[in-house]
Phi, psi and omega in degrees: 000136182286157177254121178295139177242142169221153184293316186225130173243123178258133177253119176108131179241044172272211176298318179295312182290324178286320176300317179295316179301319180295318187280333175298312179296321180294327180278001182088014178270122177240342182272074177212158173228150171246123187263115186238121184285338178280175177268002185213159175281174169117345180058233180299340183268002163254344180277320184270125177226015183297156180306130179083008179298124185201165180281149171256018172238137178306143191289334178296337179258330181270060179205167182288139173295330179277353178223065181292147183238105181283351193253021176300142189273344179218167171304316181245117185292143172278166186301309183302324186279328174297313180297318179295325175302314182293324175292328181290318176303312182299318177295311182298328182260006171059043181258352179303325180305335185270350190270133173249098181291155178049044179230088183280141175275111186276325174196142175225110187236137179282131176254103183293331184290322184254356178057046178222157171266125178263120185245132177254135169232170176292348179258005176133187183261150173213163176235156177214144179288323176230143179239129176235122176269118176245026177291129180280169182254009181237047184229009177222126189290136170258133179242144183285152171267107181239133173297133180080008184299319185293346181275344185304130183261346186275189177276134180222132178207159174270151178304327181288336174248053185299130178272091185291343183279346190268125182274118178267000181306123179073358186274160173269111188241131174255128176251127173250118183112139183229041175278191185301325182293314181298320178299336176280314188274333183299319180293336184283321183270336183309312182300334188260341186277155177287312179220134182238119177252123183245116180271111183246124175277311178215141184285127175288153166287123177241130182233161186297140183271323181051052176280148176198157178287148177264134182285162179299317184293316175305310183295322181297320178296313179301323182287322183273338179235094178300332179293332177291314182296322176294322173304306176307310181301317179297320180298313180296320180298319177296322182294317182284331180290337181296337175301337179298341180305322185284313186280330190250337183253288182205134184300335180302336181292356185292329194306312177294326176293316181290330175293320176294323177297316182290324175300313176304315183296315181295321182289328188257346183241118186275329189277128181294321179296321174294320178305317181296318179294326186269002182270115183296155179248025181218172182285140179300137182094352177292321167232172197293128172281148191238134177268119174199145170252352185251343189293310186296313180298331178290324184288338185273016184261154184298332180273008182244139176232124171265123182247124187249354176288147183289155177272131176273318180193159174252131180252178183306325182225025186197168168241133183253130183268168181294337177274006178098346181293134178251129179242119175296138183216134177264317185229135181246122182240124180273122168242051183268010174082202187232159176296140183285339181237113177306144181304322182300342173299331177290340188259354175273113183243119186276196183296328184266009179082006181261150178265162175306317181298315180300316179300314182301316179297325173301306186190122177306126183209149176181183169239121180056015182076005184241340188216154177225127175299135185099353182232084178296146174058036184230127175228167180207162174251145175055033175288179180306127184075019176246006176246147181248143176278353189228030180202155177304133174303324180291332172299312181295316182306311187293325173301316182284327176301311184299321180294311183296314177300320179292326176297319182290321174300319186295314178300312180301314178299322184264356184071019183289152174262332182213149180215137187210134181294138185291135179308311186296329178290314179296321180292321177296319181292318178298319180301319181297311179309314182290321181295316184284337181276338190309330182240020182287160177297334176298327183263329190243007187279350179087031178220168169241139183204179175279003170283349178233159178276168180303334176273008173090012183262165174299123180278355175144014178277142179285108187277049179205179181291145181293331180285336171288324178296321177294323177300314190280347180251008185295329183219140180294119183274083186309323183296339181278359187235149167275120185242122179242133180285000000 
């Protein structure tokens, strides 16, 4: 059987992969494929379909700058609308022809002798001169380790794998986890269930969402006056970037944001005992703050109980707390988030026989979140230290796409066969990341989250302003790489 060859293989057809496909075509690259394991594009936005699923960044900002959409129906786009937007971008820019659906990367191993990536898929083998990972980090469910969980006889599912055929009406439902997904689906299911138990390990910071429907006149103005749409996008960018004052400048900037969260809690929750349970005990920004106007009112209903005591075990039809209290349960829903390292990271194997995941477990490492020493002809989006805690992921992804495409243009122009970030350049970058993170709210704010590693280090957030990141990724810095003909 012959082995197919392509110049560039992109893994993932979410925001990163589709954006890369568009910009590769604009740069004159046509010999590339996008390998997508699912049957549809969209990444996390085709995978997550739970009730209330929506973006927590305003849609005018959570969209490509090169594909503005004046017709968002709400301030915050819902899952189906975001997915339709991505389908429209893919169609308009004619990139569907490059996507191989239901083509999971089983292994991608660097062949140093021939300077190619050897890729295994369910449909056969292929080689690529360049491998670009655009695999997202919110596409694989994380489950808690609970004694007796396997014995549970009721219905159990994760928010990522929502069972839409299962009727929750009148049921006793337990929700484990209070992250961003749970904050969205709890208000949706609360009115229909008989009893809702919300198991909370630590209270999230909830701040006003101020979501609203956009009127026909507003959408018409945005459509007719592109400058107005850019102004709205810029306003949201500045507002979200301002959260960096807490994490990047001084934790004393937290006070107005925390006051906003406390005011929301006091205004929406009548019961003082419940308010105490829902009051965070760490600095805002230490873990992800969540925008919601519906979560607190849902918890303040008579059929809801917020439980902060630890779980001792799960029984066939109940959950038992460490104090011995037993709660009957019909359905168990996990709102426990996602695995921090995508499975496919275990399948990217570099020159020295180590995978990206193995390197990450030793120490989160990359250069600018786009390249890794020991992985020639390899780039990635939202790699370690390529995501921001205070900005839209799409802004960071577009910065990385521009950098990667410029790198590929440089290789094409010079006729180089391989390019790899220099080890000393990466080490210097990692030292910078550690130094800038040392006093950040993520490490000193008094909480544990996926922002940090088990040993308390920065797990991969970029500890500087996003506009500074865009400046340093505006052009491929050839001198930071070993480029071989």
